[in-house]
SEFIMAR-434531 format. One record per residue: residue number from 1; chain; x negated, y, z negated of N, C-alpha, C in turn. Coordinates in steps of 0.2 Angstrom, whole numbers, plus 5000, padded with zeros to 4 digits. Layout:
# residues N
{rec NUM, A, {X, Y, Z}, {X, Y, Z}, {X, Y, Z}}
...
This chain:
# residues 61
{rec 1, A, {5060, 5130, 5004}, {5059, 5127, 5011}, {5053, 5122, 5011}}
{rec 2, A, {5048, 5124, 5008}, {5042, 5119, 5008}, {5043, 5113, 5003}}
{rec 3, A, {5047, 5114, 4998}, {5048, 5108, 4994}, {5053, 5103, 4998}}
{rec 4, A, {5058, 5106, 5002}, {5062, 5102, 5006}, {5058, 5098, 5011}}
{rec 5, A, {5054, 5101, 5014}, {5050, 5098, 5019}, {5045, 5092, 5016}}
{rec 6, A, {5042, 5094, 5010}, {5038, 5088, 5007}, {5043, 5082, 5005}}
{rec 7, A, {5049, 5084, 5003}, {5053, 5078, 5001}, {5055, 5074, 5007}}
{rec 8, A, {5057, 5078, 5013}, {5058, 5074, 5019}, {5052, 5070, 5021}}
{rec 9, A, {5046, 5073, 5021}, {5040, 5069, 5023}, {5039, 5063, 5018}}
{rec 10, A, {5040, 5064, 5012}, {5040, 5058, 5007}, {5045, 5053, 5009}}
{rec 11, A, {5051, 5054, 5011}, {5056, 5050, 5013}, {5054, 5046, 5019}}
{rec 12, A, {5052, 5050, 5024}, {5050, 5047, 5030}, {5044, 5042, 5029}}
{rec 13, A, {5039, 5044, 5025}, {5033, 5040, 5024}, {5035, 5033, 5020}}
{rec 14, A, {5040, 5034, 5016}, {5043, 5028, 5012}, {5046, 5023, 5017}}
{rec 15, A, {5050, 5026, 5021}, {5053, 5021, 5026}, {5048, 5018, 5031}}
{rec 16, A, {5043, 5022, 5033}, {5038, 5018, 5037}, {5035, 5013, 5033}}
{rec 17, A, {5033, 5014, 5027}, {5030, 5009, 5023}, {5034, 5003, 5022}}
{rec 18, A, {5041, 5004, 5020}, {5046, 4998, 5019}, {5047, 4994, 5026}}
{rec 19, A, {5048, 4998, 5031}, {5049, 4994, 5038}, {5043, 4990, 5040}}
{rec 20, A, {5037, 4993, 5039}, {5031, 4990, 5041}, {5030, 4983, 5037}}
{rec 21, A, {5031, 4984, 5030}, {5031, 4978, 5026}, {5036, 4973, 5028}}
{rec 22, A, {5042, 4975, 5029}, {5047, 4970, 5031}, {5045, 4967, 5038}}
{rec 23, A, {5042, 4971, 5043}, {5040, 4968, 5049}, {5035, 4963, 5048}}
{rec 24, A, {5029, 4964, 5044}, {5024, 4960, 5044}, {5026, 4954, 5040}}
{rec 25, A, {5031, 4955, 5035}, {5033, 4949, 5031}, {5037, 4944, 5036}}
{rec 26, A, {5041, 4947, 5040}, {5045, 4943, 5045}, {5040, 4939, 5050}}
{rec 27, A, {5034, 4941, 5051}, {5030, 4938, 5055}, {5027, 4932, 5052}}
{rec 28, A, {5026, 4932, 5045}, {5023, 4927, 5041}, {5028, 4922, 5039}}
{rec 29, A, {5035, 4923, 5040}, {5040, 4918, 5037}, {5041, 4912, 5041}}
{rec 30, A, {5036, 4910, 5045}, {5037, 4904, 5049}, {5037, 4898, 5045}}
{rec 31, A, {5033, 4898, 5040}, {5033, 4892, 5035}, {5039, 4892, 5031}}
{rec 32, A, {5041, 4886, 5030}, {5047, 4885, 5026}, {5045, 4885, 5019}}
{rec 33, A, {5050, 4885, 5014}, {5049, 4885, 5007}, {5045, 4879, 5005}}
{rec 34, A, {5047, 4873, 5008}, {5044, 4867, 5006}, {5037, 4867, 5008}}
{rec 35, A, {5035, 4869, 5013}, {5028, 4870, 5015}, {5024, 4874, 5011}}
{rec 36, A, {5027, 4880, 5009}, {5023, 4884, 5004}, {5022, 4881, 4997}}
{rec 37, A, {5028, 4877, 4995}, {5027, 4874, 4989}, {5022, 4868, 4989}}
{rec 38, A, {5022, 4865, 4995}, {5016, 4860, 4995}, {5010, 4863, 4995}}
{rec 39, A, {5009, 4868, 4998}, {5002, 4872, 4998}, {5001, 4874, 4991}}
{rec 40, A, {5006, 4876, 4987}, {5005, 4878, 4980}, {5002, 4872, 4976}}
{rec 41, A, {5006, 4867, 4977}, {5004, 4861, 4973}, {4997, 4859, 4975}}
{rec 42, A, {4995, 4859, 4981}, {4988, 4857, 4983}, {4983, 4862, 4980}}
{rec 43, A, {4984, 4868, 4980}, {4980, 4873, 4977}, {4979, 4872, 4969}}
{rec 44, A, {4985, 4870, 4966}, {4985, 4869, 4959}, {4981, 4863, 4957}}
{rec 45, A, {4981, 4857, 4962}, {4977, 4851, 4961}, {4970, 4853, 4961}}
{rec 46, A, {4968, 4857, 4966}, {4961, 4859, 4967}, {4958, 4863, 4961}}
{rec 47, A, {4962, 4867, 4958}, {4960, 4871, 4952}, {4959, 4866, 4946}}
{rec 48, A, {4964, 4861, 4946}, {4963, 4856, 4940}, {4957, 4852, 4941}}
{rec 49, A, {4955, 4850, 4947}, {4949, 4847, 4948}, {4943, 4851, 4946}}
{rec 50, A, {4943, 4857, 4948}, {4937, 4861, 4947}, {4937, 4862, 4939}}
{rec 51, A, {4943, 4863, 4936}, {4943, 4864, 4928}, {4940, 4857, 4925}}
{rec 52, A, {4942, 4852, 4928}, {4940, 4845, 4925}, {4932, 4844, 4926}}
{rec 53, A, {4930, 4846, 4932}, {4923, 4845, 4933}, {4919, 4850, 4929}}
{rec 54, A, {4921, 4856, 4928}, {4918, 4861, 4923}, {4918, 4858, 4916}}
{rec 55, A, {4923, 4855, 4914}, {4923, 4852, 4907}, {4918, 4846, 4907}}
{rec 56, A, {4918, 4842, 4912}, {4913, 4837, 4912}, {4906, 4839, 4912}}
{rec 57, A, {4905, 4844, 4916}, {4898, 4847, 4916}, {4896, 4850, 4909}}
{rec 58, A, {4901, 4854, 4906}, {4899, 4857, 4899}, {4899, 4851, 4894}}
{rec 59, A, {4902, 4846, 4894}, {4901, 4841, 4889}, {4895, 4837, 4890}}
{rec 60, A, {4892, 4837, 4896}, {4886, 4833, 4897}, {4880, 4837, 4895}}
{rec 61, A, {4881, 4844, 4894}, {4875, 4848, 4892}, {4875, 4848, 4885}}
């Protein structure tokens, strides 16, 4: 009996986690795929600039 109730509790908690995850994901899906890809490209360019600046600083020393 106790094992059955723990299993049921686990299933209920798993569904709560899954549904809350889907709910919060649907709230953030207002961006289109193209917009998120543009943001990714911008972030990649920023990282490349930082890396290049770091290389320049290390070559100056």
